[in-house]
C-alpha positions as CSV (number, residue, x, y, z in Angstrom):
1,M,-37.1,23.9,4.4
2,K,-37.2,24.1,8.2
3,R,-37.5,20.6,9.7
4,R,-37.9,19.9,13.4
5,A,-35.2,17.3,13.1
6,I,-32.6,20.0,12.6
7,D,-32.9,20.5,16.4
8,D,-31.7,17.0,16.9
9,L,-28.6,17.7,14.8
10,I,-27.8,20.9,16.7
11,Q,-28.2,19.1,20.1
12,W,-25.9,16.4,18.9
13,K,-23.3,18.9,17.7
14,N,-23.4,20.7,21.0
15,S,-23.5,17.6,23.2
16,N,-20.0,16.2,22.5
17,S,-21.5,12.8,23.1
18,G,-18.7,11.0,21.3
19,K,-21.2,9.2,19.1
20,L,-21.8,9.3,15.3
21,F,-25.2,10.6,14.1
22,L,-27.6,8.4,12.1
23,F,-30.8,9.4,10.2
24,T,-32.9,6.5,9.0
25,G,-36.1,6.7,6.9
26,A,-37.5,5.8,3.5
27,K,-36.1,7.3,0.3
28,G,-37.6,10.7,-0.3
29,V,-38.2,11.9,3.3
30,G,-35.3,14.4,3.0
31,K,-32.4,12.8,4.9
32,T,-29.7,14.0,2.5
33,Y,-31.1,17.5,2.1
34,L,-31.5,18.0,5.8
35,A,-28.0,16.7,6.6
36,Y,-26.4,18.9,3.9
37,D,-28.4,21.9,4.9
38,F,-27.3,21.5,8.5
39,A,-23.7,21.0,7.4
40,R,-23.6,24.2,5.2
41,A,-24.9,26.2,8.2
42,F,-22.4,24.9,10.8
43,F,-19.2,23.7,9.0
44,E,-16.6,25.0,6.7
45,L,-15.8,21.8,4.8
46,I,-18.3,19.1,3.8
47,F,-17.2,15.7,2.6
48,Y,-19.9,13.6,1.1
49,I,-20.0,9.9,0.0
50,N,-22.9,7.9,-1.3
51,F,-22.2,4.1,-0.9
52,E,-24.9,3.3,-3.4
53,R,-23.4,5.4,-6.2
54,E,-19.6,5.3,-5.6
55,A,-18.4,1.9,-6.6
56,G,-15.4,0.5,-4.7
57,V,-15.6,2.9,-1.8
58,N,-17.4,0.4,0.4
59,M,-14.2,-1.8,0.5
60,I,-12.1,1.2,1.8
61,F,-14.4,1.8,4.7
62,Q,-14.7,-1.8,5.6
63,T,-11.0,-2.7,5.4
64,R,-9.4,-4.3,8.5
65,G,-5.9,-3.6,9.6
66,K,-3.8,-1.4,11.8
67,D,-5.8,1.5,13.1
68,D,-3.5,4.2,11.6
69,D,-3.4,2.4,8.3
70,V,-7.2,2.2,8.1
71,V,-7.6,5.9,9.0
72,N,-5.0,7.0,6.4
73,S,-6.6,4.9,3.7
74,I,-9.9,6.6,4.3
75,I,-8.4,10.1,4.5
76,N,-6.4,9.5,1.3
77,Y,-9.6,8.6,-0.5
78,L,-11.3,11.8,0.7
79,T,-8.6,14.3,-0.1
80,S,-5.0,14.6,-1.2
81,D,-4.5,17.7,0.9
82,Q,-4.6,16.6,4.6
83,N,-3.7,20.2,5.6
84,S,-7.2,21.2,4.6
85,F,-8.6,19.4,7.6
86,T,-9.8,21.7,10.5
87,E,-12.1,21.2,13.4
88,S,-14.9,22.6,11.3
89,N,-15.1,19.5,9.0
90,V,-18.1,17.2,8.7
91,L,-18.4,13.9,6.9
92,I,-21.7,12.8,5.5
93,L,-22.1,9.1,4.5
94,D,-25.2,8.2,2.6
95,E,-26.8,4.7,2.5
96,I,-24.6,3.4,5.3
97,Y,-26.6,0.2,5.5
98,L,-24.7,-1.0,2.5
99,T,-21.5,-1.1,4.6
100,P,-22.6,-2.4,8.0
101,D,-19.0,-3.5,8.8
102,S,-17.7,0.1,8.5
103,V,-18.9,1.3,11.8
104,Y,-15.7,0.3,13.7
105,N,-13.6,2.2,11.2
106,L,-15.9,5.2,11.4
107,T,-15.3,5.4,15.2
108,L,-11.5,5.2,14.5
109,L,-11.9,8.0,12.0
110,K,-13.8,10.1,14.5
111,D,-11.3,9.4,17.3
112,S,-8.4,10.3,15.0
113,G,-9.3,14.0,15.1
114,Y,-9.7,14.4,11.4
115,F,-13.5,14.3,11.8
116,R,-15.2,15.1,15.1
117,Y,-18.6,15.1,13.3
118,I,-19.8,12.2,11.1
119,I,-23.4,12.0,9.9
120,C,-24.7,8.8,8.4
121,L,-27.9,8.3,6.4
122,S,-29.7,5.1,5.6
123,S,-32.9,4.2,3.7
124,G,-32.3,0.5,4.4
125,P,-32.6,-1.5,7.6
126,V,-29.9,-1.0,10.2
127,S,-29.5,-3.5,13.0
128,K,-30.1,-2.6,16.6
129,E,-26.5,-3.5,17.4
130,I,-25.1,-1.0,14.9
131,K,-27.6,1.7,16.0
132,G,-25.9,1.6,19.4
133,F,-22.9,3.4,17.9
134,F,-25.1,6.4,16.9
135,C,-27.3,9.1,18.1
136,H,-30.2,7.8,16.0
137,K,-33.2,9.7,14.6
138,Q,-35.8,8.3,12.3
139,L,-37.0,10.8,9.7
140,F,-40.6,10.7,8.4
141,P,-42.5,12.8,5.8
142,M,-43.1,16.4,6.9
143,E,-46.1,16.9,9.2
144,F,-48.7,19.5,8.6
145,D,-47.0,22.1,10.9
146,E,-43.8,21.7,8.9
147,F,-45.9,22.1,5.7
148,L,-47.2,25.4,7.1
149,L,-43.6,26.5,7.7
150,A,-42.6,25.5,4.2
151,T,-45.5,27.3,2.5
152,G,-45.1,30.6,4.5
153,N,-48.1,30.0,6.8
154,E,-46.1,29.5,10.0
155,W,-48.2,32.0,12.0
156,Y,-51.0,29.5,12.1
157,I,-48.9,27.0,14.1
158,E,-49.0,28.9,17.5
159,T,-52.8,29.5,17.1
160,I,-53.4,25.8,16.5
161,Q,-51.2,24.8,19.5
162,T,-53.0,27.3,21.8
163,H,-56.5,26.1,20.9
164,F,-55.4,22.4,21.1
165,G,-54.4,23.1,24.7
166,T,-57.5,25.2,25.7
167,N,-60.1,23.1,23.7
168,K,-61.7,26.4,22.6
169,P,-62.8,26.8,19.0
170,I,-60.6,28.7,16.5
171,P,-62.5,31.6,14.8
172,D,-64.5,30.2,11.9
173,I,-62.6,32.1,9.2
174,V,-59.3,30.8,10.4
175,H,-60.7,27.3,10.8
176,K,-61.9,27.3,7.2
177,E,-58.5,28.6,6.0
178,L,-56.8,25.8,7.8
179,L,-59.1,23.1,6.4
180,D,-58.3,24.4,2.9
181,L,-54.6,24.2,3.6
182,F,-55.0,20.8,5.0
183,R,-56.8,19.6,1.9
184,L,-53.9,20.9,-0.1
185,Y,-51.4,19.1,2.1
186,M,-53.4,15.8,1.6
187,Q,-52.8,16.0,-2.2
188,I,-49.1,17.0,-1.9
189,G,-48.1,15.0,1.1
190,G,-45.0,15.4,3.2
191,M,-42.1,14.5,1.0
192,P,-39.9,17.5,0.9
193,G,-38.9,17.2,-2.7
194,I,-42.5,17.1,-3.8
195,I,-43.4,20.1,-1.6
196,N,-40.6,22.0,-3.2
197,E,-41.9,21.0,-6.6
198,Y,-45.3,22.5,-5.7
199,L,-43.6,25.7,-4.3
200,S,-41.4,26.1,-7.4
201,F,-44.4,26.2,-9.8
202,N,-47.1,27.3,-7.3
203,S,-49.2,24.6,-8.9
204,L,-50.2,20.9,-8.3
205,V,-49.7,20.1,-12.0
206,N,-46.3,18.2,-11.5
207,V,-47.2,16.7,-8.1
208,P,-48.7,13.4,-9.4
209,E,-45.8,12.9,-11.7
210,Q,-43.3,13.4,-8.9
211,H,-45.3,10.9,-6.7
212,G,-45.2,8.4,-9.5
213,L,-41.4,8.8,-10.0
214,L,-40.8,8.2,-6.2
215,I,-43.1,5.1,-6.1
216,G,-41.3,3.8,-9.2
217,A,-37.9,4.4,-7.5
218,W,-39.1,2.4,-4.5
219,H,-40.1,-0.5,-6.8
220,D,-36.7,-0.3,-8.5
221,Y,-34.7,-0.3,-5.2
222,I,-36.7,-3.3,-4.0
223,Q,-36.0,-5.2,-7.3
224,K,-32.3,-4.3,-7.1
225,E,-31.7,-5.3,-3.5
226,Y,-33.8,-8.4,-3.0
227,P,-34.0,-11.7,-4.8
228,E,-36.5,-11.8,-7.6
229,G,-39.2,-13.8,-5.7
230,E,-39.0,-11.6,-2.6
231,A,-39.0,-8.4,-4.6
232,M,-42.1,-9.5,-6.5
233,R,-44.0,-10.2,-3.2
234,M,-42.9,-6.9,-1.6
235,N,-44.1,-4.9,-4.6
236,Q,-47.3,-6.9,-4.8
237,V,-48.1,-6.0,-1.2
238,F,-47.3,-2.4,-1.7
239,D,-49.3,-2.2,-4.9
240,S,-52.4,-3.7,-3.2
241,L,-52.6,-0.9,-0.6
242,V,-55.1,1.2,-2.5
243,L,-57.5,-1.8,-2.8
244,Q,-57.0,-2.6,0.9
245,L,-57.7,0.9,2.1
246,M,-60.7,1.6,-0.2
247,K,-62.6,-1.2,1.4
248,E,-65.1,-0.4,4.2
249,N,-63.3,-2.9,6.4
250,K,-59.7,-2.0,5.9
251,K,-58.2,-5.1,7.5
252,F,-55.5,-6.5,5.2
253,Q,-56.7,-9.3,2.9
254,Y,-54.2,-11.5,1.1
255,K,-56.8,-12.4,-1.5
256,L,-56.6,-8.9,-2.9
257,I,-53.0,-9.6,-3.9
258,R,-54.0,-12.6,-5.9
259,K,-56.2,-15.6,-5.4
260,G,-54.9,-18.4,-3.2
261,T,-52.3,-16.4,-1.3
262,T,-51.7,-16.9,2.4
263,H,-50.1,-15.2,5.4
264,S,-47.1,-17.5,5.4
265,M,-46.3,-16.6,1.8
266,Y,-46.2,-12.9,2.4
267,K,-45.3,-12.3,6.0
268,D,-41.6,-11.9,5.2
269,A,-42.4,-9.4,2.4
270,I,-44.5,-7.3,4.8
271,S,-41.8,-7.5,7.4
272,Q,-39.2,-6.3,4.9
273,L,-41.4,-3.4,3.8
274,L,-41.8,-2.4,7.4
275,D,-38.0,-2.5,7.8
276,R,-37.6,-0.1,4.9
277,N,-40.4,2.3,6.2
278,Y,-42.5,1.7,3.0
279,I,-45.6,0.8,5.0
280,I,-47.2,1.4,8.4
281,R,-48.8,-1.4,10.3
282,S,-51.8,-1.2,12.8
283,T,-52.7,-4.4,14.7
284,K,-56.1,-5.5,16.0
285,I,-56.6,-5.7,19.7
286,S,-59.4,-8.0,20.7
287,T,-61.9,-7.3,23.5
288,E,-60.3,-10.1,25.5
289,Q,-56.8,-8.6,25.0
290,L,-58.0,-5.2,26.2
291,K,-59.5,-6.7,29.3
292,K,-56.4,-8.7,30.0
293,S,-54.1,-5.7,29.5
294,R,-56.3,-3.7,31.9
295,L,-55.9,-6.4,34.6
296,E,-52.2,-6.8,34.0
297,F,-51.5,-3.0,34.0
298,Y,-53.0,-2.8,37.5
299,G,-52.2,-6.3,38.7
300,D,-49.2,-7.6,40.5
301,I,-46.3,-7.9,38.1
302,S,-43.0,-7.9,40.1
303,N,-41.3,-7.7,43.4
304,N,-39.2,-4.9,44.9
305,A,-36.0,-5.3,46.8
306,S,-37.8,-6.3,49.9
307,G,-39.7,-9.1,48.2
308,D,-43.0,-7.2,48.4
309,T,-45.4,-7.4,45.5
310,V,-45.6,-4.1,43.5
311,N,-48.6,-2.9,41.7
312,A,-47.9,-2.2,38.0
313,R,-48.9,1.5,38.2
314,D,-46.5,1.9,41.2
315,A,-43.8,0.0,39.4
316,V,-43.9,2.6,36.6
317,N,-44.4,5.7,38.6
318,A,-42.8,5.3,42.0
319,S,-39.2,5.7,43.1
320,G,-37.1,4.5,46.0
321,D,-37.6,0.9,47.0
322,T,-40.3,0.5,44.4
323,I,-39.2,-1.0,41.1
324,N,-39.0,1.7,38.4
325,V,-40.1,0.1,35.1
326,P,-39.8,2.5,32.1
327,D,-43.0,3.1,30.0
328,D,-41.4,1.4,27.0
329,T,-40.7,-1.8,29.0
330,V,-44.3,-2.0,30.1
331,D,-45.5,-1.2,26.6
332,A,-43.4,-4.0,25.2
333,L,-45.2,-6.5,27.4
334,Y,-48.4,-5.7,25.5
335,D,-47.1,-5.3,22.0
336,F,-49.8,-7.6,20.4
337,S,-48.4,-6.8,16.9
338,Q,-45.5,-9.2,17.7
339,E,-47.7,-12.2,18.4
340,E,-46.7,-15.1,16.1
341,G,-49.2,-15.6,13.3
342,N,-51.1,-12.4,13.9
343,T,-53.0,-11.8,10.7
344,N,-55.4,-9.2,12.0
345,F,-53.8,-5.9,10.9
346,K,-54.1,-3.0,8.5
347,L,-51.4,-1.5,6.3
348,Y,-51.0,2.1,5.4
349,M,-48.8,4.1,3.1
350,P,-46.1,6.3,4.8
351,D,-47.2,9.4,2.9
352,T,-50.8,10.3,2.3
353,G,-50.0,12.4,-0.8
354,M,-48.6,9.3,-2.5
355,L,-51.8,7.5,-1.6
356,Y,-53.9,10.3,-3.0
357,T,-52.1,10.1,-6.3
358,K,-52.4,6.3,-6.5
359,I,-56.1,6.4,-5.7
360,V,-56.8,8.9,-8.5
361,E,-54.6,6.9,-10.8
362,E,-56.2,3.5,-10.0
363,Q,-59.7,4.4,-9.1
364,G,-60.3,7.7,-10.9
365,I,-61.9,9.1,-7.8
366,T,-60.9,12.3,-6.0
367,S,-63.6,12.6,-3.3
368,N,-66.3,10.4,-2.0
369,G,-66.9,8.7,1.4
370,Q,-64.6,5.7,0.7
371,T,-61.8,7.9,-0.6
372,D,-62.0,10.5,2.2
373,K,-62.0,7.8,4.9
374,A,-59.0,6.0,3.3
375,L,-57.0,9.2,3.0
376,L,-57.9,10.5,6.5
377,E,-57.3,7.3,8.2
378,N,-53.9,7.0,6.4
379,F,-53.0,10.5,7.4
380,V,-53.8,9.8,11.1
381,A,-51.7,6.6,11.0
382,Q,-48.8,8.6,9.4
383,S,-49.1,11.3,12.1
384,L,-49.3,8.8,15.0
385,Q,-46.3,6.8,13.7
386,R,-44.3,10.1,13.6
387,K,-45.0,10.5,17.3
388,G,-43.6,7.1,18.0
389,Y,-46.8,5.3,18.8
390,R,-47.5,1.6,18.1
391,L,-50.8,1.5,16.3
392,Y,-53.7,-0.7,17.2
393,F,-57.4,-0.8,16.3
394,W,-60.4,-2.5,17.9
395,E,-63.7,-4.1,16.6
396,S,-66.5,-5.6,18.5
397,E,-68.9,-8.3,17.4
398,S,-71.7,-5.8,17.4
399,M,-70.0,-3.8,14.6
400,A,-68.7,-1.1,17.0
401,K,-65.1,-0.2,16.0
402,M,-62.3,2.1,16.9
403,D,-60.0,3.3,14.2
404,F,-56.9,3.6,16.5
405,L,-55.8,2.8,20.0
406,I,-52.5,4.2,21.3
407,R,-50.7,3.6,24.5
408,Q,-50.3,6.5,26.8
409,K,-48.6,5.6,30.1
410,D,-50.8,2.8,31.6
411,T,-53.8,3.0,29.4
412,Y,-55.0,2.9,25.8
413,L,-56.4,6.1,24.3
414,P,-59.1,5.6,21.6
415,I,-59.1,7.7,18.5
416,E,-62.0,7.9,16.0
417,V,-61.6,9.4,12.5
418,H,-64.6,11.1,10.8
419,C,-64.9,12.4,7.3
420,S,-66.9,15.6,8.1
421,D,-68.1,17.5,11.2
422,N,-70.7,14.9,11.8
423,T,-69.1,12.9,14.6
424,R,-72.0,10.8,15.9
425,S,-71.0,7.3,16.8
426,K,-71.8,4.7,19.4
427,S,-68.4,3.1,19.3
428,I,-66.8,5.1,22.1
429,S,-69.7,4.4,24.5
430,V,-69.6,0.6,23.6
431,L,-65.8,0.5,24.2
432,K,-66.2,2.4,27.4
433,Q,-68.4,-0.5,28.8
434,I,-65.5,-2.9,28.5
435,Y,-62.4,-0.7,28.9
436,D,-62.2,2.4,31.1
437,F,-60.2,5.1,29.4
438,P,-59.7,8.7,30.7
439,Y,-61.0,10.3,27.5
440,A,-61.3,9.7,23.8
441,I,-60.3,11.8,20.7
442,K,-62.5,12.4,17.7
443,I,-60.7,13.7,14.7
444,S,-62.8,15.5,12.1
445,S,-63.5,18.8,10.3
446,R,-65.2,20.0,13.5
447,N,-63.7,22.8,15.5
448,F,-62.0,22.3,18.9
449,E,-64.1,21.2,21.8
450,L,-64.0,19.1,24.9
451,S,-67.3,17.5,25.9
452,N,-68.3,14.4,27.9
453,Q,-64.7,13.1,28.0
454,V,-64.3,13.5,24.3
455,K,-61.7,15.8,22.9
456,Y,-62.7,17.0,19.4
457,V,-59.6,17.8,17.3
458,P,-59.6,19.1,13.7
459,Y,-57.5,17.2,11.2
460,Y,-54.9,20.0,10.9
461,A,-54.1,19.8,14.7
462,I,-53.0,16.2,15.0
463,F,-49.4,17.3,15.1
464,C,-50.1,18.8,18.6
465,L,-50.8,15.3,20.1
466,K,-48.0,14.4,22.4
């Protein structure tokens, strides 16, 4: 299956950056398949080790000693014929998080000349310090455009991208075809193995079973890798997501896990699930925080080399004597999700197909207002996370609400999700009175349009959002 992440591997191979390559992501997103598919296309010999399955190999890769002895020990484990090594070798190491101390030895191995190219994969958390040794790419479930490629419908992609840019409606017949394909994607989801299962049988019959097996595997890995009490709390949080998302107010409520639970009891479990990419978090921004962020974005935040005060917009965008503050630095100043004790958040599943199967299994419902809203909101969260956005939402005292707010440069962009082509809502106009944004996005089954500073985007075109 063609994945956009293959381009990152090709760029890394051609760059001679001197770094190892690292894919992180939840189990099932296709890290191993992608790495192996790339290796078969570009290398003569492939060496593969899975630290989770091959007992004893961890010690070999973490051994300390003379550099030559360490390298020889690893090479002897890999093969008895050192003459087989050429420049067209690649080493793939799966679940590298289980051997965090091996990174130094891997750099020795790379510098030795035996392996110019080493690809590491991890479904567990990897520290920021260790990531510094790698060209790092986080892998997520396949987006809708990748699904179109996998199912032989790639010709739609350019059409969607063109109309997203022009805001002109797609012909109705094509629009309806894309909505049908999108509904199919919502049931299957973006896990490559499950998409392949659908393609193999040209049927959805095995898809729920495959989702169940993957969810069960996640539970098993949690129970295996964490102490009993922590594992129980992590699985309880994950298993409560259907109930959380089927509510009208989707804010996470601890009482839905069990009676008497508190934030302090489950905050570590939530953090660990986030580290493993098993959940997606969206944090509430209050009206006061929005107003404050607006003032601080355009207020005086720092001094330049001459001691003059610099406006925040200038600090980000100007050059020369003006301080140049990267977007991510400014964004970090307003990451409200990191506030200690913040309990106003929503949690989503990383793959909407898995959520669909769990809703049907637990609720016996395939389509109504609550189900559609839960699935569509989850899909948008999944798509925005893939783009690298921190997710926020907003609610006013008067019941106006915004499903998502994302940072774009020096402003927040509101995104509203609708379950049909009826997109009437007062929320955008209410938000506009307290926070001046350049435009808003409404995501629905409605065709493309731009009207009154609102960009109307069909569900199937979210992958076009930059």
